[in-house]
C-alpha positions as CSV (number, residue, x, y, z in Angstrom):
1,X,44.7,11.6,99.0
2,X,47.7,11.1,96.7
3,X,45.7,8.6,94.6
4,X,42.7,11.0,94.5
5,X,45.0,13.8,93.2
6,X,46.1,11.6,90.3
7,X,42.6,10.6,89.4
8,X,41.1,14.1,89.8
9,X,43.8,16.7,89.7
10,X,43.4,19.9,91.7
11,X,45.4,23.1,92.1
12,X,44.6,24.0,95.8
13,X,44.2,21.9,98.9
14,X,42.3,22.9,102.0
15,X,42.5,20.6,105.0
16,X,39.7,20.8,107.5
17,X,39.2,19.1,110.8
18,X,40.2,19.4,114.4
19,X,43.5,21.2,115.0
20,X,45.3,18.0,116.1
21,X,44.1,16.0,113.1
22,X,44.8,18.7,110.5
23,X,48.3,19.2,112.0
24,X,49.1,15.5,111.7
25,X,47.7,15.3,108.2
26,X,49.6,18.3,107.0
27,X,52.9,16.8,108.3
28,X,52.2,13.6,106.4
29,X,51.5,15.2,103.1
30,X,53.9,14.4,100.2
31,X,55.8,17.5,99.0
32,X,53.8,17.6,95.8
33,X,50.5,17.9,97.8
34,X,52.1,20.1,100.5
35,X,52.8,22.7,97.8
36,X,49.1,22.8,97.0
37,X,48.0,23.4,100.6
38,X,46.5,26.9,100.9
39,X,45.0,26.7,104.3
40,X,43.9,24.5,107.2
41,X,40.4,25.1,108.6
42,X,39.1,24.2,112.0
43,X,35.9,22.2,111.6
44,X,34.0,19.8,113.9
45,X,33.7,16.1,113.0
46,X,30.4,15.4,111.4
47,X,30.0,18.9,109.9
48,X,27.3,19.2,107.3
49,X,28.0,19.7,103.6
50,X,26.7,23.3,104.0
51,X,29.2,24.0,106.8
52,X,32.1,22.6,104.7
53,X,31.0,24.6,101.7
54,X,30.7,27.8,103.7
55,X,34.3,27.4,105.1
56,X,35.7,26.6,101.6
57,X,33.9,29.7,100.1
58,X,35.3,31.9,102.9
59,X,38.8,30.7,102.1
60,X,38.2,31.3,98.4
61,X,37.0,34.8,99.1
62,X,39.9,35.6,101.3
63,X,42.3,34.3,98.6
64,X,40.6,36.4,96.0
65,X,40.8,39.6,98.1
66,X,44.5,38.9,98.8
67,X,45.2,38.5,95.0
68,X,43.2,41.6,94.2
69,X,45.3,43.5,96.8
70,X,48.6,42.3,95.3
71,X,47.4,43.3,91.8
72,X,46.2,46.8,92.9
73,X,49.5,47.3,94.8
74,X,51.3,46.6,91.5
75,X,49.3,49.2,89.5
76,X,49.7,51.7,92.3
77,X,53.4,51.2,92.4
78,X,53.6,51.8,88.7
79,X,51.6,55.0,89.2
80,X,54.0,56.2,92.0
81,X,57.0,55.4,89.8
82,X,55.6,57.1,86.8
83,X,55.5,53.8,84.9
84,X,53.1,52.3,82.5
85,X,49.9,53.0,84.4
86,X,47.1,55.6,84.6
87,X,44.4,56.4,87.1
88,X,41.3,58.6,87.3
89,X,38.4,58.2,84.9
90,X,39.4,60.6,82.2
91,X,43.0,59.3,81.9
92,X,41.8,55.7,81.8
93,X,39.2,56.6,79.1
94,X,42.0,58.2,77.0
95,X,44.2,55.1,77.3
96,X,41.2,52.9,76.3
97,X,40.6,55.1,73.3
98,X,44.2,54.7,72.3
99,X,44.1,50.9,72.7
100,X,46.9,51.0,75.4
101,X,45.1,49.3,78.3
102,X,46.5,45.9,79.1
103,X,44.7,45.5,82.5
104,X,41.8,47.6,83.7
105,X,41.1,47.7,87.5
106,X,38.0,49.3,89.1
107,X,36.2,49.1,92.4
108,X,33.1,46.9,92.5
109,X,29.9,49.0,92.1
110,X,31.7,51.9,90.4
111,X,29.2,54.1,88.5
112,X,30.3,56.9,86.2
113,X,28.7,59.0,83.5
114,X,30.4,59.2,80.1
115,X,29.7,59.7,76.5
116,X,30.6,58.2,73.1
117,X,31.3,60.0,69.9
118,X,28.7,59.3,67.3
119,X,31.4,59.8,64.5
120,X,34.6,58.1,65.7
121,X,33.3,56.0,68.6
122,X,35.8,57.4,71.1
123,X,34.8,57.4,74.8
124,X,34.5,60.8,76.5
125,X,34.5,61.7,80.2
126,X,31.6,64.0,79.5
127,X,28.2,62.8,78.2
128,X,27.5,65.6,75.7
129,X,29.6,68.1,73.7
130,X,32.3,67.9,71.1
131,X,34.6,64.9,70.8
132,X,38.2,65.7,71.7
133,X,39.5,63.5,68.9
134,X,37.3,64.4,65.9
135,X,35.0,67.2,67.1
136,X,32.0,65.0,66.4
137,X,28.9,64.9,68.7
138,X,29.3,63.1,72.0
139,X,26.1,61.3,73.2
140,X,25.5,59.8,76.6
141,X,26.8,56.2,77.1
142,X,24.7,53.9,79.2
143,X,26.5,51.4,81.5
144,X,29.8,53.0,80.6
145,X,31.9,50.9,82.9
146,X,30.6,47.7,81.3
147,X,31.1,49.1,77.8
148,X,34.7,50.2,78.6
149,X,35.4,46.8,80.1
150,X,34.1,45.1,77.0
151,X,36.3,47.3,74.8
152,X,39.4,46.4,76.9
153,X,38.6,42.7,76.5
154,X,38.0,43.0,72.8
155,X,41.5,44.5,72.5
156,X,42.9,41.5,74.3
157,X,43.2,43.2,77.6
158,X,42.0,42.0,81.0
159,X,39.5,43.4,83.5
160,X,39.7,43.0,87.3
161,X,36.8,44.2,89.4
162,X,38.2,44.6,93.0
163,X,36.5,44.6,96.3
164,X,37.4,45.0,100.0
165,X,40.9,46.4,100.8
166,X,41.9,46.5,97.1
167,X,38.9,48.7,96.4
168,X,39.7,50.9,99.3
169,X,43.3,51.3,98.0
170,X,42.2,52.3,94.6
171,X,39.4,54.7,95.8
172,X,41.7,57.7,96.2
173,X,42.7,57.3,92.5
174,X,39.1,57.7,91.3
175,X,38.3,54.0,91.9
176,X,39.7,53.1,88.5
177,X,43.2,52.5,87.1
178,X,44.9,50.7,84.3
179,X,48.2,49.0,83.5
180,X,49.3,50.0,80.0
181,X,50.8,48.0,77.2
182,X,53.2,50.7,76.2
């Protein structure tokens, strides 16, 4: 395993097998590899490739949900403390328009209606009417969550689509929030 890690480096290690075997192997791991161990998985000897892959994918999904939950807890803590964060669709749009969004979070499957000013290009929480920035005409914006996400990335920001417990935690805040640059 040590030689393999030198030939084909990896960041995470999942040990699978019977409880007795995995326990023994984990105890014998060098410290460098022990630090990469993320989980041990119970699996029968002679498991098919599909079974192995399904177990690995389940571990990966679990790790992603845990990371999403930590990130969302961070943005919610900033909101509670009155820090550099906003929530609710209109507030997030305003921050995007100002170029202040460092990291955008929204719940998977979120659908919103919004508009875009035909004069200045600002996003608006309403699909028609006057622009709050230049008084120009706002026209409906199709796939607004995708467009807003693209704008954040074009400004050097990051976008995190959250699911599971993280999505449930952000739902009371309009299912969308952002950490701000300033």
